[in-house]
MDAnalysis code that builds the backbone (N, CA, C; Angstrom):
import MDAnalysis as mda
import numpy as np

u = mda.Universe.empty(231, n_residues=77, atom_resindex=np.repeat(np.arange(77), 3), trajectory=True)
u.add_TopologyAttr("name", ["N", "CA", "C"] * 77)
u.add_TopologyAttr("resid", np.arange(1, 78))
u.add_TopologyAttr("resname", ["MET", "MET", "HIS", "ILE", "ASP", "ILE", "ASP", "ILE", "GLN", "ASP", "GLU", "GLN", "GLU", "ALA", "ALA", "ARG", "VAL", "LEU", "SER", "LEU", "LEU", "LYS", "ARG", "GLU", "HIS", "VAL", "PRO", "HIS", "ARG", "VAL", "GLN", "GLN", "THR", "PRO", "THR", "LEU", "SER", "GLU", "ALA", "GLU", "ARG", "GLU", "ALA", "ALA", "ARG", "GLU", "ARG", "VAL", "MET", "ARG", "GLY", "GLY", "SER", "GLN", "THR", "LEU", "ASP", "VAL", "GLU", "ALA", "MET", "ILE", "ALA", "TYR", "ASN", "LYS", "GLN", "ASP", "ARG", "ARG", "MET", "PRO", "PHE", "ARG", "ASP", "GLU", "GLU"])
u.atoms.positions = np.array([
    [100.825, 135.336, 119.207],
    [99.954, 134.215, 118.876],
    [100.231, 133.787, 117.446],
    [100.170, 132.518, 117.213],
    [100.362, 131.952, 115.883],
    [99.147, 131.100, 115.546],
    [98.671, 131.221, 114.312],
    [97.527, 130.440, 113.846],
    [98.029, 129.456, 112.794],
    [97.676, 128.174, 112.957],
    [98.113, 127.130, 112.033],
    [96.895, 126.332, 111.579],
    [96.715, 126.208, 110.283],
    [95.664, 125.356, 109.714],
    [96.305, 124.077, 109.212],
    [95.714, 122.946, 109.554],
    [96.218, 121.660, 109.091],
    [95.043, 120.864, 108.537],
    [95.167, 120.411, 107.308],
    [94.140, 119.562, 106.701],
    [94.619, 118.119, 106.784],
    [93.867, 117.295, 107.511],
    [94.225, 115.880, 107.674],
    [93.030, 115.041, 107.246],
    [93.249, 114.162, 106.292],
    [92.163, 113.311, 105.805],
    [92.133, 111.955, 106.503],
    [93.264, 111.483, 106.971],
    [93.355, 110.189, 107.647],
    [92.904, 110.339, 109.101],
    [91.874, 109.584, 109.487],
    [91.316, 109.706, 110.839],
    [92.309, 109.303, 111.919],
    [93.115, 108.294, 111.663],
    [94.102, 107.867, 112.665],
    [95.156, 108.945, 112.873],
    [95.592, 109.550, 111.794],
    [96.585, 110.623, 111.904],
    [95.990, 111.822, 112.648],
    [94.737, 112.134, 112.360],
    [94.070, 113.236, 113.056],
    [93.981, 112.950, 114.549],
    [93.642, 111.707, 114.903],
    [93.549, 111.333, 116.321],
    [94.909, 111.463, 116.999],
    [95.967, 111.087, 116.297],
    [97.310, 111.184, 116.861],
    [97.702, 112.638, 117.112],
    [97.413, 113.508, 116.157],
    [97.737, 114.930, 116.311],
    [96.908, 115.541, 117.441],
    [95.615, 115.206, 117.494],
    [94.763, 115.740, 118.562],
    [95.214, 115.272, 119.944],
    [95.626, 114.016, 120.055],
    [96.086, 113.541, 121.358],
    [97.365, 114.266, 121.783],
    [98.228, 114.558, 120.831],
    [99.442, 115.316, 121.134],
    [99.096, 116.723, 121.618],
    [98.156, 117.371, 120.936],
    [97.735, 118.719, 121.349],
    [97.138, 118.702, 122.756],
    [96.311, 117.709, 123.032],
    [95.701, 117.609, 124.363],
    [96.755, 117.349, 125.428],
    [97.681, 116.431, 125.125],
    [98.727, 116.094, 126.097],
    [99.599, 117.298, 126.429],
    [99.860, 118.138, 125.438],
    [100.696, 119.325, 125.638],
    [99.885, 120.550, 126.068],
    [98.574, 120.379, 126.260],
    [97.669, 121.443, 126.695],
    [97.702, 122.640, 125.728],
    [97.695, 122.327, 124.451],
    [97.676, 123.367, 123.422],
    [96.219, 123.643, 123.072],
    [95.763, 124.883, 123.236],
    [94.384, 125.193, 122.847],
    [94.223, 124.960, 121.341],
    [93.152, 124.294, 120.981],
    [92.931, 124.004, 119.562],
    [91.434, 123.938, 119.280],
    [91.126, 124.006, 118.009],
    [89.740, 123.946, 117.553],
    [89.690, 123.004, 116.365],
    [88.721, 122.118, 116.331],
    [88.583, 121.148, 115.252],
    [87.354, 121.519, 114.436],
    [87.535, 121.564, 113.131],
    [86.418, 121.845, 112.227],
    [86.449, 120.818, 111.113],
    [85.390, 120.058, 110.994],
    [85.317, 119.063, 109.935],
    [84.516, 119.634, 108.787],
    [85.084, 119.574, 107.603],
    [84.388, 120.050, 106.410],
    [84.274, 118.894, 105.428],
    [83.042, 118.583, 105.044],
    [82.877, 117.501, 104.072],
    [83.409, 117.945, 102.708],
    [84.087, 117.050, 102.046],
    [84.593, 117.364, 100.715],
    [83.823, 116.543, 99.696],
    [83.454, 117.190, 98.615],
    [82.717, 116.521, 97.551],
    [83.626, 116.333, 96.348],
    [83.505, 115.184, 95.734],
    [84.236, 114.967, 94.493],
    [83.509, 115.725, 93.379],
    [84.158, 115.856, 92.245],
    [83.530, 116.552, 91.114],
    [82.268, 115.815, 90.671],
    [82.284, 114.496, 90.720],
    [81.108, 113.704, 90.336],
    [79.953, 113.933, 91.310],
    [80.255, 114.004, 92.612],
    [79.208, 114.261, 93.611],
    [78.626, 115.660, 93.430],
    [79.484, 116.624, 93.120],
    [79.025, 117.990, 92.879],
    [78.092, 118.054, 91.673],
    [78.463, 117.374, 90.595],
    [77.638, 117.364, 89.384],
    [76.310, 116.660, 89.635],
    [76.327, 115.569, 90.401],
    [75.087, 114.854, 90.722],
    [74.159, 115.742, 91.553],
    [74.711, 116.479, 92.503],
    [73.894, 117.389, 93.315],
    [73.288, 118.481, 92.441],
    [74.073, 119.024, 91.515],
    [73.565, 120.070, 90.623],
    [72.429, 119.521, 89.757],
    [72.577, 118.290, 89.264],
    [71.527, 117.676, 88.451],
    [70.246, 117.487, 89.262],
    [70.375, 117.069, 90.534],
    [69.194, 116.904, 91.394],
    [68.469, 118.226, 91.573],
    [69.224, 119.296, 91.771],
    [68.611, 120.617, 91.950],
    [67.898, 121.044, 90.673],
    [68.543, 120.829, 89.546],
    [67.950, 121.242, 88.275],
    [66.690, 120.431, 87.957],
    [66.679, 119.130, 88.273],
    [65.503, 118.297, 88.017],
    [64.356, 118.636, 88.947],
    [64.669, 118.881, 90.218],
    [63.628, 119.083, 91.212],
    [63.137, 120.509, 91.313],
    [63.792, 121.423, 90.635],
    [63.424, 122.833, 90.723],
    [62.198, 123.151, 89.897],
    [61.799, 124.379, 89.960],
    [60.655, 124.861, 89.196],
    [60.962, 124.777, 87.705],
    [59.943, 124.552, 86.908],
    [60.128, 124.491, 85.452],
    [60.564, 125.840, 84.890],
    [60.219, 126.911, 85.588],
    [60.585, 128.241, 85.096],
    [61.915, 128.721, 85.662],
    [62.531, 127.942, 86.528],
    [63.796, 128.329, 87.133],
    [64.939, 127.960, 86.202],
    [65.658, 128.967, 85.733],
    [66.807, 128.750, 84.869],
    [68.031, 129.299, 85.582],
    [68.778, 128.411, 86.221],
    [69.917, 128.817, 87.028],
    [70.966, 129.523, 86.170],
    [71.206, 129.003, 84.975],
    [72.217, 129.612, 84.104],
    [71.832, 131.053, 83.757],
    [70.545, 131.307, 83.485],
    [70.090, 132.666, 83.179],
    [70.229, 133.573, 84.400],
    [69.965, 133.035, 85.596],
    [70.106, 133.831, 86.815],
    [71.559, 134.237, 87.024],
    [72.477, 133.313, 86.786],
    [73.899, 133.620, 86.947],
    [74.320, 134.679, 85.939],
    [73.892, 134.533, 84.688],
    [74.245, 135.509, 83.654],
    [73.681, 136.884, 84.003],
    [72.446, 136.938, 84.515],
    [71.831, 138.210, 84.872],
    [72.602, 138.878, 86.012],
    [72.999, 138.093, 87.006],
    [73.720, 138.657, 88.139],
    [75.103, 139.158, 87.759],
    [75.667, 138.640, 86.690],
    [76.982, 139.077, 86.256],
    [76.925, 140.315, 85.376],
    [75.727, 140.708, 84.939],
    [75.585, 141.887, 84.077],
    [75.995, 143.139, 84.829],
    [76.573, 144.065, 84.087],
    [76.874, 145.362, 84.663],
    [75.658, 146.248, 84.415],
    [75.116, 146.837, 85.425],
    [73.936, 147.701, 85.283],
    [74.074, 148.904, 86.210],
    [73.243, 149.885, 85.963],
    [73.298, 151.103, 86.758],
    [73.038, 150.793, 88.226],
    [73.836, 151.411, 89.074],
    [73.686, 151.231, 90.504],
    [73.454, 152.596, 91.142],
    [72.555, 152.673, 92.137],
    [72.311, 153.938, 92.802],
    [73.600, 154.466, 93.449],
    [73.798, 155.727, 93.377],
    [74.935, 156.436, 93.953],
    [76.263, 156.166, 93.215],
    [76.332, 155.087, 92.470],
    [77.556, 154.804, 91.739],
    [77.507, 155.420, 90.344],
    [76.339, 155.291, 89.700],
    [76.216, 155.702, 88.297],
    [75.341, 156.936, 88.104],
    [75.191, 157.752, 89.126],
    [74.352, 158.933, 88.985],
    [75.053, 159.950, 88.092],
    [74.236, 160.614, 87.286],
    [74.800, 161.620, 86.371],
    [74.686, 163.004, 86.931],
])
């Protein structure tokens, strides 16, 4: 068995490839993933930060999660 991933952004090209797969009876699976531009990503982050709790500090949460701290069974003395 061989697995092939193909990213196609043009809808007409995708339709052409899919019709070829169907005509040749090749089993296939289609997965559409929305892509966000950097500007859309930043706008979404701003919406979350504005609409969130006043006490919610995402940057502090990320920094806390990155801290190295004692873990059970890993750091026992």
